[in-house]
The first five atom37 places (N, CA, C, CB, O) and aatype in JSON, in Angstrom:
{
  "aatype": [20, 20, 20, 20, 20, 20, 20, 20, 20, 20, 20, 20, 20, 20, 20, 20, 20, 20, 20, 20, 20, 20, 20, 20, 20, 20, 20, 20, 20, 20, 20, 20, 20, 20, 20, 20, 20, 20, 20, 20, 20, 20, 20, 20, 20, 20, 20, 20, 20, 20, 20, 20, 20, 20, 20, 20, 20, 20, 20, 20, 20, 20, 20, 20, 20, 20, 20, 20, 20, 20, 20, 20, 20, 20, 20, 20, 20, 20, 20, 20, 20, 20, 20, 20, 20, 20, 20, 20, 20, 20, 20, 20, 20, 20, 20, 20, 20, 20, 20, 20, 20, 20, 20, 20, 20, 20, 20, 20, 20, 20, 20, 20, 20, 20, 20, 20, 20, 20, 20, 20, 20, 20, 20, 20, 20],
  "atom_mask": [
    [1, 1, 1, 1, 1],
    [1, 1, 1, 1, 1],
    [1, 1, 1, 1, 1],
    [1, 1, 1, 1, 1],
    [1, 1, 1, 1, 1],
    [1, 1, 1, 1, 1],
    [1, 1, 1, 1, 1],
    [1, 1, 1, 1, 1],
    [1, 1, 1, 1, 1],
    [1, 1, 1, 1, 1],
    [1, 1, 1, 1, 1],
    [1, 1, 1, 1, 1],
    [1, 1, 1, 1, 1],
    [1, 1, 1, 1, 1],
    [1, 1, 1, 1, 1],
    [1, 1, 1, 1, 1],
    [1, 1, 1, 1, 1],
    [1, 1, 1, 1, 1],
    [1, 1, 1, 1, 1],
    [1, 1, 1, 1, 1],
    [1, 1, 1, 1, 1],
    [1, 1, 1, 1, 1],
    [1, 1, 1, 1, 1],
    [1, 1, 1, 1, 1],
    [1, 1, 1, 1, 1],
    [1, 1, 1, 1, 1],
    [1, 1, 1, 1, 1],
    [1, 1, 1, 1, 1],
    [1, 1, 1, 1, 1],
    [1, 1, 1, 1, 1],
    [1, 1, 1, 1, 1],
    [1, 1, 1, 1, 1],
    [1, 1, 1, 1, 1],
    [1, 1, 1, 1, 1],
    [1, 1, 1, 1, 1],
    [1, 1, 1, 1, 1],
    [1, 1, 1, 1, 1],
    [1, 1, 1, 1, 1],
    [1, 1, 1, 1, 1],
    [1, 1, 1, 1, 1],
    [1, 1, 1, 1, 1],
    [1, 1, 1, 1, 1],
    [1, 1, 1, 1, 1],
    [1, 1, 1, 1, 1],
    [1, 1, 1, 1, 1],
    [1, 1, 1, 1, 1],
    [1, 1, 1, 1, 1],
    [1, 1, 1, 1, 1],
    [1, 1, 1, 1, 1],
    [1, 1, 1, 1, 1],
    [1, 1, 1, 1, 1],
    [1, 1, 1, 1, 1],
    [1, 1, 1, 1, 1],
    [1, 1, 1, 1, 1],
    [1, 1, 1, 1, 1],
    [1, 1, 1, 1, 1],
    [1, 1, 1, 1, 1],
    [1, 1, 1, 1, 1],
    [1, 1, 1, 1, 1],
    [1, 1, 1, 1, 1],
    [1, 1, 1, 1, 1],
    [1, 1, 1, 1, 1],
    [1, 1, 1, 1, 1],
    [1, 1, 1, 1, 1],
    [1, 1, 1, 1, 1],
    [1, 1, 1, 1, 1],
    [1, 1, 1, 1, 1],
    [1, 1, 1, 1, 1],
    [1, 1, 1, 1, 1],
    [1, 1, 1, 1, 1],
    [1, 1, 1, 1, 1],
    [1, 1, 1, 1, 1],
    [1, 1, 1, 1, 1],
    [1, 1, 1, 1, 1],
    [1, 1, 1, 1, 1],
    [1, 1, 1, 1, 1],
    [1, 1, 1, 1, 1],
    [1, 1, 1, 1, 1],
    [1, 1, 1, 1, 1],
    [1, 1, 1, 1, 1],
    [1, 1, 1, 1, 1],
    [1, 1, 1, 1, 1],
    [1, 1, 1, 1, 1],
    [1, 1, 1, 1, 1],
    [1, 1, 1, 1, 1],
    [1, 1, 1, 1, 1],
    [1, 1, 1, 1, 1],
    [1, 1, 1, 1, 1],
    [1, 1, 1, 1, 1],
    [1, 1, 1, 1, 1],
    [1, 1, 1, 1, 1],
    [1, 1, 1, 1, 1],
    [1, 1, 1, 1, 1],
    [1, 1, 1, 1, 1],
    [1, 1, 1, 1, 1],
    [1, 1, 1, 1, 1],
    [1, 1, 1, 1, 1],
    [1, 1, 1, 1, 1],
    [1, 1, 1, 1, 1],
    [1, 1, 1, 1, 1],
    [1, 1, 1, 1, 1],
    [1, 1, 1, 1, 1],
    [1, 1, 1, 1, 1],
    [1, 1, 1, 1, 1],
    [1, 1, 1, 1, 1],
    [1, 1, 1, 1, 1],
    [1, 1, 1, 1, 1],
    [1, 1, 1, 1, 1],
    [1, 1, 1, 1, 1],
    [1, 1, 1, 1, 1],
    [1, 1, 1, 1, 1],
    [1, 1, 1, 1, 1],
    [1, 1, 1, 1, 1],
    [1, 1, 1, 1, 1],
    [1, 1, 1, 1, 1],
    [1, 1, 1, 1, 1],
    [1, 1, 1, 1, 1],
    [1, 1, 1, 1, 1],
    [1, 1, 1, 1, 1],
    [1, 1, 1, 1, 1],
    [1, 1, 1, 1, 1],
    [1, 1, 1, 1, 1],
    [1, 1, 1, 1, 1],
    [1, 1, 1, 1, 1],
    [1, 1, 1, 1, 1]
  ],
  "atom_positions": [
    [[-41.12, -6.09, -3.35], [-41.59, -6.13, -2.0], [-41.6, -4.71, -1.44], [-40.72, -7.08, -1.13], [-40.58, -4.03, -1.49]],
    [[-42.72, -4.27, -0.93], [-42.84, -2.92, -0.4], [-42.01, -2.76, 0.85], [-44.31, -2.59, -0.11], [-41.94, -3.65, 1.7]],
    [[-41.39, -1.62, 0.95], [-40.62, -1.33, 2.16], [-39.19, -1.83, 2.13], [-41.32, -1.91, 3.33], [-38.42, -1.53, 3.04]],
    [[-38.81, -2.6, 1.1], [-37.42, -3.06, 1.06], [-36.57, -1.98, 0.42], [-37.29, -4.41, 0.27], [-37.04, -1.24, -0.45]],
    [[-35.35, -1.91, 0.84], [-34.47, -0.89, 0.28], [-33.26, -1.55, -0.34], [-34.04, 0.12, 1.37], [-32.82, -2.62, 0.06]],
    [[-32.73, -0.88, -1.32], [-31.54, -1.38, -2.0], [-30.31, -0.95, -1.22], [-31.48, -0.88, -3.47], [-30.22, 0.19, -0.76]],
    [[-29.36, -1.86, -1.07], [-28.15, -1.51, -0.33], [-26.98, -1.26, -1.27], [-27.8, -2.63, 0.66], [-25.82, -1.25, -0.84]],
    [[-27.27, -1.04, -2.56], [-26.17, -0.81, -3.5], [-25.56, 0.57, -3.25], [-26.66, -0.93, -4.97], [-26.27, 1.55, -2.99]],
    [[-24.27, 0.63, -3.34], [-23.55, 1.88, -3.12], [-23.29, 2.53, -4.46], [-22.23, 1.65, -2.35], [-22.81, 1.88, -5.4]],
    [[-23.59, 3.8, -4.55], [-23.34, 4.53, -5.8], [-22.0, 5.24, -5.69], [-24.49, 5.55, -6.09], [-21.72, 5.92, -4.7]],
    [[-21.17, 5.06, -6.71], [-19.87, 5.72, -6.76], [-20.05, 7.04, -7.5], [-18.79, 4.82, -7.44], [-20.58, 7.05, -8.61]],
    [[-19.61, 8.15, -6.9], [-19.76, 9.45, -7.57], [-19.08, 9.44, -8.94], [-19.17, 10.57, -6.7], [-18.0, 8.87, -9.09]],
    [[-19.71, 10.09, -9.94], [-19.17, 10.09, -11.31], [-17.74, 10.6, -11.42], [-20.05, 10.92, -12.19], [-16.98, 10.09, -12.25]],
    [[-17.35, 11.59, -10.61], [-16.0, 12.13, -10.74], [-14.93, 11.1, -10.4], [-15.83, 13.35, -9.83], [-13.78, 11.24, -10.82]],
    [[-15.28, 10.07, -9.66], [-14.3, 9.05, -9.3], [-13.99, 8.14, -10.49], [-14.81, 8.21, -8.13], [-12.92, 7.53, -10.54]],
    [[-14.91, 8.04, -11.45], [-14.7, 7.18, -12.61], [-13.69, 7.77, -13.59], [-16.01, 6.93, -13.31], [-13.14, 7.04, -14.41]],
    [[-13.44, 9.07, -13.52], [-12.52, 9.71, -14.45], [-11.13, 9.07, -14.41], [-12.41, 11.2, -14.15], [-10.49, 8.9, -15.44]],
    [[-10.67, 8.73, -13.21], [-9.32, 8.22, -13.05], [-9.29, 6.73, -12.75], [-8.61, 8.97, -11.96], [-8.23, 6.18, -12.45]],
    [[-10.43, 6.07, -12.81], [-10.51, 4.65, -12.5], [-9.99, 3.84, -13.67], [-11.96, 4.24, -12.16], [-10.42, 4.01, -14.81]],
    [[-9.06, 2.95, -13.38], [-8.5, 2.09, -14.42], [-8.59, 0.65, -13.95], [-7.04, 2.48, -14.76], [-8.2, 0.34, -12.82]],
    [[-9.08, -0.22, -14.8], [-9.09, -1.64, -14.51], [-7.75, -2.18, -14.99], [-10.32, -2.38, -15.18], [-7.42, -2.06, -16.17]],
    [[-7.0, -2.77, -14.09], [-5.68, -3.27, -14.45], [-5.57, -4.75, -14.14], [-4.58, -2.49, -13.71], [-6.29, -5.29, -13.3]],
    [[-4.67, -5.39, -14.84], [-4.38, -6.79, -14.57], [-3.44, -6.91, -13.38], [-3.78, -7.48, -15.81], [-3.07, -5.91, -12.77]],
    [[-3.06, -8.11, -13.08], [-2.13, -8.34, -11.99], [-0.72, -7.92, -12.41], [-2.14, -9.81, -11.55], [-0.28, -8.25, -13.51]],
    [[-0.04, -7.21, -11.54], [1.35, -6.84, -11.77], [2.28, -7.99, -11.4], [1.72, -5.58, -10.96], [3.32, -8.19, -12.01]],
    [[1.87, -8.75, -10.39], [2.7, -9.86, -9.92], [2.61, -11.02, -10.89], [2.27, -10.3, -8.5], [1.55, -11.28, -11.48]],
    [[3.71, -11.72, -11.06], [3.76, -12.81, -12.03], [3.72, -14.17, -11.35], [5.0, -12.69, -12.9], [4.4, -15.11, -11.79]],
    [[2.95, -14.28, -10.3], [2.78, -15.56, -9.6], [1.38, -15.57, -9.01], [3.87, -15.77, -8.49], [0.76, -14.52, -8.86]],
    [[0.85, -16.76, -8.68], [-0.51, -16.83, -8.14], [-0.61, -16.22, -6.75], [-0.98, -18.28, -8.1], [0.32, -16.28, -5.96]],
    [[-1.78, -15.62, -6.47], [-1.94, -14.96, -5.17], [-1.88, -15.94, -4.02], [-3.26, -14.21, -5.13], [-1.67, -15.54, -2.87]],
    [[-2.07, -17.23, -4.3], [-1.98, -18.24, -3.24], [-0.56, -18.32, -2.67], [-2.41, -19.61, -3.77], [-0.36, -18.85, -1.58]],
    [[0.42, -17.8, -3.41], [1.8, -17.82, -2.92], [2.11, -16.64, -1.99], [2.76, -17.8, -4.09], [3.17, -16.61, -1.36]],
    [[1.2, -15.68, -1.9], [1.4, -14.56, -0.98], [1.13, -15.02, 0.44], [0.49, -13.36, -1.36], [0.15, -15.72, 0.7]],
    [[1.99, -14.64, 1.35], [1.82, -14.97, 2.76], [1.67, -13.68, 3.54], [3.01, -15.82, 3.29], [2.54, -12.81, 3.48]],
    [[0.58, -13.56, 4.28], [0.38, -12.39, 5.12], [0.89, -12.68, 6.52], [-1.11, -11.98, 5.16], [0.72, -13.78, 7.04]],
    [[1.5, -11.7, 7.11], [1.99, -11.82, 8.48], [1.22, -10.81, 9.33], [3.54, -11.58, 8.57], [1.71, -9.7, 9.58]],
    [[0.02, -11.19, 9.79], [-0.77, -10.24, 10.58], [-0.09, -9.98, 11.93], [-2.2, -10.77, 10.79], [0.41, -10.89, 12.58]],
    [[-0.1, -8.74, 12.31], [0.48, -8.38, 13.59], [-0.29, -7.19, 14.15], [2.0, -8.04, 13.46], [-1.03, -6.52, 13.42]],
    [[-0.12, -6.94, 15.41], [-0.77, -5.8, 16.03], [0.05, -4.55, 15.74], [-0.94, -6.02, 17.56], [1.28, -4.57, 15.79]],
    [[-0.65, -3.47, 15.44], [0.05, -2.21, 15.2], [0.69, -1.72, 16.49], [-0.92, -1.15, 14.63], [1.83, -1.24, 16.49]],
    [[-0.04, -1.84, 17.58], [0.48, -1.46, 18.89], [0.16, -2.63, 19.82], [-0.15, -0.1, 19.42], [-1.0, -2.9, 20.11]],
    [[1.18, -3.3, 20.28], [1.0, -4.47, 21.14], [1.25, -4.07, 22.6], [1.96, -5.63, 20.72], [2.38, -4.14, 23.09]],
    [[0.17, -3.66, 23.27], [0.29, -3.2, 24.65], [0.77, -4.31, 25.58], [-1.04, -2.67, 25.13], [1.51, -4.04, 26.53]],
    [[0.37, -5.55, 25.32], [0.8, -6.67, 26.17], [2.31, -6.85, 26.11], [0.09, -7.97, 25.76], [2.97, -7.06, 27.13]],
    [[2.86, -6.78, 24.91], [4.3, -6.92, 24.74], [5.04, -5.76, 25.4], [4.66, -7.01, 23.25], [6.08, -5.96, 26.04]],
    [[4.51, -4.56, 25.24], [5.12, -3.4, 25.89], [5.12, -3.57, 27.41], [4.38, -2.11, 25.5], [6.12, -3.28, 28.07]],
    [[3.99, -4.04, 27.94], [3.88, -4.24, 29.39], [4.88, -5.29, 29.87], [2.45, -4.65, 29.78], [5.53, -5.11, 30.9]],
    [[5.0, -6.39, 29.11], [5.94, -7.45, 29.47], [7.38, -6.95, 29.5], [5.82, -8.61, 28.49], [8.22, -7.51, 30.2]],
    [[7.66, -5.91, 28.74], [9.01, -5.35, 28.68], [9.19, -4.11, 29.55], [9.37, -5.02, 27.25], [10.13, -3.34, 29.38]],
    [[8.26, -3.93, 30.49], [8.4, -2.85, 31.46], [7.85, -1.5, 31.04], [9.8, -2.68, 31.78], [8.13, -0.49, 31.68]],
    [[7.06, -1.47, 29.97], [6.48, -0.21, 29.51], [4.96, -0.32, 29.49], [7.02, 0.17, 28.1], [4.37, -0.52, 28.43]],
    [[4.34, -0.2, 30.63], [2.88, -0.32, 30.72], [2.25, 1.03, 30.42], [2.45, -0.84, 32.13], [1.91, 1.79, 31.33]],
    [[2.09, 1.33, 29.13], [1.6, 2.64, 28.71], [0.1, 2.66, 28.41], [2.35, 3.09, 27.49], [-0.47, 3.73, 28.2]],
    [[-0.54, 1.49, 28.38], [-1.96, 1.44, 28.03], [-2.82, 2.32, 28.93], [-2.45, 0.0, 28.1], [-3.72, 2.99, 28.42]],
    [[-2.6, 2.34, 30.26], [-3.44, 3.21, 31.1], [-3.39, 4.69, 30.69], [-3.02, 3.08, 32.55], [-4.39, 5.4, 30.84]],
    [[-2.26, 5.14, 30.19], [-2.15, 6.54, 29.78], [-3.04, 6.83, 28.57], [-0.69, 6.89, 29.44], [-3.69, 7.87, 28.5]],
    [[-3.07, 5.91, 27.62], [-3.92, 6.08, 26.45], [-5.39, 5.9, 26.8], [-3.51, 5.1, 25.34], [-6.25, 6.62, 26.29]],
    [[-5.68, 4.94, 27.67], [-7.07, 4.7, 28.09], [-7.63, 5.92, 28.8], [-7.15, 3.47, 29.02], [-8.79, 6.28, 28.59]],
    [[-6.82, 6.56, 29.63], [-7.27, 7.75, 30.36], [-7.63, 8.89, 29.41], [-6.19, 8.21, 31.33], [-8.43, 9.76, 29.75]],
    [[-7.05, 8.89, 28.22], [-7.33, 9.94, 27.24], [-8.42, 9.53, 26.25], [-6.07, 10.29, 26.48], [-8.76, 10.29, 25.33]],
    [[-8.98, 8.32, 26.43], [-10.07, 7.87, 25.57], [-9.64, 7.31, 24.23], [-10.99, 9.0, 25.33], [-10.41, 7.35, 23.27]],
    [[-8.43, 6.77, 24.15], [-7.91, 6.25, 22.89], [-8.22, 4.77, 22.67], [-6.43, 6.46, 22.84], [-7.77, 4.21, 21.66]],
    [[-8.94, 4.11, 23.55], [-9.17, 2.66, 23.45], [-9.79, 2.25, 22.12], [-10.07, 2.21, 24.59], [-9.34, 1.29, 21.49]],
    [[-10.83, 2.96, 21.69], [-11.51, 2.59, 20.44], [-10.57, 2.73, 19.23], [-12.77, 3.45, 20.23], [-10.64, 1.95, 18.29]],
    [[-9.72, 3.73, 19.28], [-8.77, 3.94, 18.18], [-7.81, 2.76, 18.08], [-7.98, 5.25, 18.38], [-7.58, 2.25, 16.99]],
    [[-7.26, 2.33, 19.21], [-6.33, 1.2, 19.18], [-7.04, -0.11, 18.87], [-5.59, 1.09, 20.51], [-6.45, -1.01, 18.27]],
    [[-8.31, -0.22, 19.27], [-9.09, -1.41, 18.88], [-9.24, -1.46, 17.37], [-10.49, -1.4, 19.56], [-9.17, -2.53, 16.76]],
    [[-9.44, -0.28, 16.76], [-9.56, -0.23, 15.3], [-8.23, -0.59, 14.64], [-10.02, 1.17, 14.85], [-8.2, -1.38, 13.7]],
    [[-7.13, -0.03, 15.14], [-5.82, -0.32, 14.57], [-5.48, -1.8, 14.66], [-4.74, 0.49, 15.28], [-4.93, -2.39, 13.73]],
    [[-5.81, -2.39, 15.78], [-5.5, -3.8, 16.01], [-6.65, -4.7, 15.6], [-5.15, -4.03, 17.48], [-6.66, -5.89, 15.92]],
    [[-7.62, -4.15, 14.9], [-8.83, -4.89, 14.53], [-8.59, -5.89, 13.42], [-9.89, -3.93, 14.11], [-7.46, -6.26, 13.13]],
    [[-9.68, -6.33, 12.8], [-9.58, -7.4, 11.81], [-8.85, -6.96, 10.54], [-10.97, -7.9, 11.44], [-8.85, -5.78, 10.18]],
    [[-8.24, -7.93, 9.9], [-7.66, -7.69, 8.58], [-8.43, -8.57, 7.6], [-6.1, -8.02, 8.55], [-9.1, -9.52, 8.0]],
    [[-8.35, -8.25, 6.36], [-9.08, -8.97, 5.33], [-8.07, -9.56, 4.36], [-10.1, -8.03, 4.59], [-7.72, -8.92, 3.36]],
    [[-7.61, -10.78, 4.64], [-6.51, -11.38, 3.86], [-6.76, -11.44, 2.37], [-6.26, -12.77, 4.36], [-5.87, -11.13, 1.58]],
    [[-7.96, -11.83, 1.96], [-8.23, -11.95, 0.52], [-8.15, -10.59, -0.16], [-9.61, -12.58, 0.28], [-7.58, -10.47, -1.25]],
    [[-8.7, -9.58, 0.47], [-8.66, -8.23, -0.08], [-7.22, -7.71, -0.16], [-9.52, -7.27, 0.77], [-6.83, -7.1, -1.16]],
    [[-6.44, -7.96, 0.88], [-5.04, -7.54, 0.88], [-4.25, -8.24, -0.22], [-4.4, -7.81, 2.23], [-3.42, -7.61, -0.89]],
    [[-4.49, -9.52, -0.4], [-3.77, -10.25, -1.45], [-4.13, -9.72, -2.82], [-4.09, -11.76, -1.36], [-3.26, -9.57, -3.68]],
    [[-5.42, -9.42, -3.04], [-5.83, -8.87, -4.33], [-5.19, -7.51, -4.57], [-7.37, -8.74, -4.4], [-4.77, -7.2, -5.68]],
    [[-5.1, -6.69, -3.51], [-4.46, -5.38, -3.63], [-3.01, -5.55, -4.05], [-4.55, -4.6, -2.31], [-2.56, -4.91, -5.01]],
    [[-2.25, -6.4, -3.35], [-0.83, -6.53, -3.63], [-0.56, -7.19, -4.98], [-0.16, -7.31, -2.54], [0.49, -6.96, -5.57]],
    [[-1.5, -8.01, -5.47], [-1.33, -8.59, -6.8], [-1.4, -7.51, -7.88], [-2.41, -9.68, -7.06], [-0.75, -7.62, -8.92]],
    [[-2.18, -6.46, -7.63], [-2.36, -5.4, -8.62], [-1.46, -4.19, -8.38], [-3.8, -4.96, -8.63], [-1.33, -3.33, -9.25]],
    [[-0.84, -4.13, -7.22], [-0.01, -2.98, -6.88], [1.26, -2.96, -7.73], [0.35, -2.99, -5.39], [1.9, -3.99, -7.95]],
    [[1.6, -1.79, -8.17], [2.86, -1.62, -8.9], [3.8, -0.87, -7.98], [2.65, -0.84, -10.27], [3.5, 0.24, -7.54]],
    [[4.92, -1.47, -7.7], [5.91, -0.86, -6.82], [7.05, -0.33, -7.67], [6.43, -1.89, -5.75], [7.64, -1.06, -8.47]],
    [[7.34, 0.94, -7.5], [8.44, 1.58, -8.23], [9.51, 1.93, -7.21], [7.95, 2.86, -9.03], [9.41, 2.93, -6.5]],
    [[10.53, 1.09, -7.15], [11.59, 1.26, -6.16], [12.87, 1.73, -6.85], [11.85, -0.07, -5.39], [12.88, 2.02, -8.04]],
    [[13.94, 1.82, -6.06], [15.23, 2.24, -6.6], [15.68, 1.3, -7.73], [16.3, 2.28, -5.48], [16.3, 1.73, -8.7]],
    [[15.36, 0.01, -7.58], [15.72, -0.97, -8.61], [15.03, -0.63, -9.93], [15.33, -2.4, -8.15], [15.68, -0.59, -10.98]],
    [[13.71, -0.39, -9.89], [12.98, -0.05, -11.12], [13.48, 1.27, -11.71], [11.47, 0.04, -10.84], [13.55, 1.42, -12.93]],
    [[13.82, 2.22, -10.85], [14.36, 3.5, -11.33], [15.66, 3.28, -12.09], [14.57, 4.48, -10.16], [15.89, 3.87, -13.14]],
    [[16.52, 2.42, -11.55], [17.8, 2.11, -12.19], [17.56, 1.41, -13.54], [18.68, 1.22, -11.27], [18.23, 1.71, -14.53]],
    [[16.6, 0.48, -13.57], [16.26, -0.21, -14.81], [15.76, 0.78, -15.86], [15.2, -1.3, -14.56], [16.1, 0.68, -17.04]],
    [[14.96, 1.75, -15.42], [14.45, 2.78, -16.32], [15.6, 3.59, -16.91], [13.46, 3.71, -15.56], [15.6, 3.91, -18.1]],
    [[16.59, 3.91, -16.08], [17.77, 4.64, -16.55], [18.56, 3.82, -17.57], [18.68, 5.02, -15.37], [18.99, 4.34, -18.59]],
    [[18.73, 2.53, -17.29], [19.48, 1.66, -18.2], [18.8, 1.54, -19.56], [19.65, 0.26, -17.59], [19.47, 1.52, -20.59]],
    [[17.47, 1.47, -19.56], [16.72, 1.4, -20.82], [16.91, 2.7, -21.6], [15.2, 1.15, -20.55], [17.1, 2.68, -22.82]],
    [[16.87, 3.84, -20.9], [17.06, 5.14, -21.57], [18.46, 5.23, -22.17], [16.83, 6.3, -20.57], [18.63, 5.73, -23.28]],
    [[19.47, 4.75, -21.43], [20.85, 4.78, -21.92], [21.03, 3.83, -23.11], [21.84, 4.4, -20.79], [21.78, 4.12, -24.04]],
    [[20.32, 2.7, -23.06], [20.39, 1.73, -24.17], [19.83, 2.35, -25.45], [19.61, 0.43, -23.81], [20.35, 2.12, -26.54]],
    [[18.76, 3.13, -25.31], [18.16, 3.81, -26.46], [19.05, 4.94, -26.97], [16.78, 4.35, -26.09], [19.16, 5.17, -28.17]],
    [[19.68, 5.65, -26.02], [20.52, 6.8, -26.38], [21.77, 6.8, -25.5], [19.74, 8.14, -26.23], [21.75, 7.34, -24.4]],
    [[22.87, 6.19, -25.98], [24.1, 6.08, -25.19], [24.68, 7.41, -24.72], [25.13, 5.36, -25.99], [25.46, 7.43, -23.76]],
    [[24.32, 8.52, -25.36], [24.84, 9.82, -24.93], [24.29, 10.26, -23.57], [24.51, 10.88, -25.98], [24.78, 11.22, -22.97]],
    [[23.28, 9.56, -23.08], [22.69, 9.89, -21.78], [23.5, 9.34, -20.6], [21.27, 9.36, -21.71], [23.24, 9.69, -19.45]],
    [[24.46, 8.48, -20.9], [25.25, 7.85, -19.83], [25.95, 8.91, -18.99], [26.28, 6.87, -20.42], [26.61, 9.81, -19.52]],
    [[25.8, 8.8, -17.67], [26.43, 9.74, -16.74], [25.6, 10.97, -16.43], [27.74, 10.16, -17.28], [26.0, 11.8, -15.61]],
    [[24.45, 11.1, -17.08], [23.59, 12.26, -16.85], [22.59, 11.96, -15.73], [22.85, 12.66, -18.15], [22.35, 10.81, -15.38]],
    [[22.02, 13.01, -15.19], [21.01, 12.86, -14.14], [19.7, 12.38, -14.75], [20.8, 14.2, -13.38], [19.5, 12.45, -15.96]],
    [[18.83, 11.89, -13.9], [17.51, 11.44, -14.37], [16.78, 12.59, -15.06], [16.66, 10.88, -13.2], [16.13, 12.39, -16.09]],
    [[16.89, 13.77, -14.49], [16.2, 14.93, -15.06], [16.71, 15.22, -16.48], [16.4, 16.16, -14.17], [15.92, 15.49, -17.38]],
    [[18.03, 15.16, -16.66], [18.61, 15.42, -17.98], [18.29, 14.3, -18.97], [20.12, 15.59, -17.87], [18.33, 14.5, -20.18]],
    [[17.97, 13.11, -18.43], [17.56, 11.99, -19.29], [16.1, 12.11, -19.71], [17.78, 10.65, -18.57], [15.63, 11.36, -20.56]],
    [[15.38, 13.07, -19.1], [13.96, 13.23, -19.39], [13.09, 12.34, -18.53], [13.7, 12.94, -20.84], [11.93, 12.09, -18.85]],
    [[13.66, 11.85, -17.43], [12.92, 10.99, -16.51], [12.53, 11.77, -15.26], [13.77, 9.75, -16.12], [13.17, 12.76, -14.91]],
    [[11.48, 11.33, -14.61], [11.08, 11.96, -13.35], [12.11, 11.67, -12.28], [9.69, 11.46, -12.9], [12.71, 10.59, -12.25]],
    [[12.33, 12.62, -11.41], [13.27, 12.47, -10.3], [12.79, 11.35, -9.38], [13.42, 13.8, -9.51], [11.61, 11.28, -9.05]],
    [[13.7, 10.47, -8.98], [13.34, 9.4, -8.05], [13.46, 9.94, -6.64], [14.27, 8.13, -8.25], [14.54, 10.32, -6.19]],
    [[12.32, 9.99, -5.93], [12.31, 10.54, -4.58], [12.1, 9.47, -3.51], [11.22, 11.58, -4.46], [12.19, 9.77, -2.32]],
    [[11.84, 8.26, -3.92], [11.61, 7.17, -2.98], [10.67, 6.15, -3.57], [11.06, 7.71, -1.65], [10.06, 6.38, -4.61]],
    [[10.55, 5.04, -2.9], [9.68, 3.97, -3.37], [8.23, 4.44, -3.42], [9.81, 2.73, -2.47], [7.74, 5.06, -2.48]],
    [[7.56, 4.13, -4.51], [6.15, 4.48, -4.69], [5.35, 3.22, -4.94], [5.96, 5.49, -5.85], [5.8, 2.31, -5.64]],
    [[4.16, 3.17, -4.36], [3.26, 2.03, -4.58], [2.01, 2.53, -5.26], [2.92, 1.31, -3.24], [1.1, 1.75, -5.54]]
  ]
}
């Protein structure tokens, strides 16, 4: 049909270098995930508690920004993200240390760096 345009989005080639298709990290169905949608900034609740700050932000033109923050969420997309997300917390770091010690008992009592592991700086997703 003349005049019709394709709406397909092209992904730049450099983005494919690090793209990995992964399976689900979570070991349960995504239907068991429960989302708790909430407002990032709840001006009504603040006002009810004696902090009516919305006029200050409105005067500075921040209304559209807060509308975006408090805007729609996409539950299915969020569930798919969290099913594939790998969380590396203090627990996983400790498990990693225990596995290293199990392989080489002489590592017991040593720092992660001396074990040849990356330093744990905080939870990573």
